[in-house]
C-alpha positions, 0 to 999 in steps of 0.5 A: 500500500502506498501513501503520500504521507504516513503518520506513525503514532496516534497520540495528541501530535499524530491525531492533530497532524492527521486532522489538519492534513485531512481538512485540506481534502477540498483544496486543489493542491491536496486532491488525490493525496493518500494519507494514513496514520498508524494509530497506536504504536505503543502505550500512549502517555495520554492513557493516564492523563487528566486535563484541566488546563487545555483550551477548549477541553472541558475540565476533567477530560481524560486522556484515554477518552481523547485517544478514542474520541480523536480517532472517531473525530478523524473518521467522521470528518475525514474518512479518506485518512486511512487509520491503520490499527494493530500495527507495530512499526519495525523499520523505516528505511529510505528508498529512492522515492521516499520510505519503506515502512515495515510493520509486524503485518505488512510493508508500506511505501510513503513519500513522507513519513511523520514520527509522532511517537512518545519520548520514552526509551527504548525506540526500537524502530530500525533506521532511526538509530542515528537520529536518537539523542537525549531529550533537550526539554525533559527532566534529565532524571527521566532519561527521555529521548528525541530525534535530531531535527530542525523545525521538525524535519529529521531529513528529507521527507522524514518529520517528527512531532510532539515529544519525540521532536523535543517538545515538552510533554504538554498536550497543547504543545504536542498537538500544536507540533503536529499541526505545524508539521501538517502545515509544512507538508501542505505548504510543500503540496501547495508549491511551497506557498505558505499554507494553513487550513481554516474552516469558516462559518 
């Protein structure tokens, strides 16, 4: 199966990235683009989260509910974004035209890959070893990791967002990181014209 963009990870940053990419479906520059998200790479830190300080979320919103409702929101609003369940990514390797992503079930090809994983050790995906470094914004005692990147770009066609990109583990920051990467990709699709997507009443 081939994608224009494949997101690996279905937490705050990955789902937000998918929502923004999906929302561009009616734009000419996004016509026919294939988007996928592997929605659960491993246990998300959202599972145990309680949110009282996120704009737009009712107090006492549970992170575990966001994981469920986020996938429903994506499916309802943007069903063309393919959600891939029960897949564990084993490797992300460069190819002539992008990346080959091997999972426990199958192999995907994608022109662009977005890594939206959490910052816990170990990160065992082959092909990423040389990019791993200590997390620059986490408490050193927690021994967290990130991927080397410049403005979310690890290397050509390979992005990261959320805590694995070096963001602090704060819901709004992680989600914003995912949205930022999505708009970078939309900008590329739109012939490098700075691009964002807003719905209007």
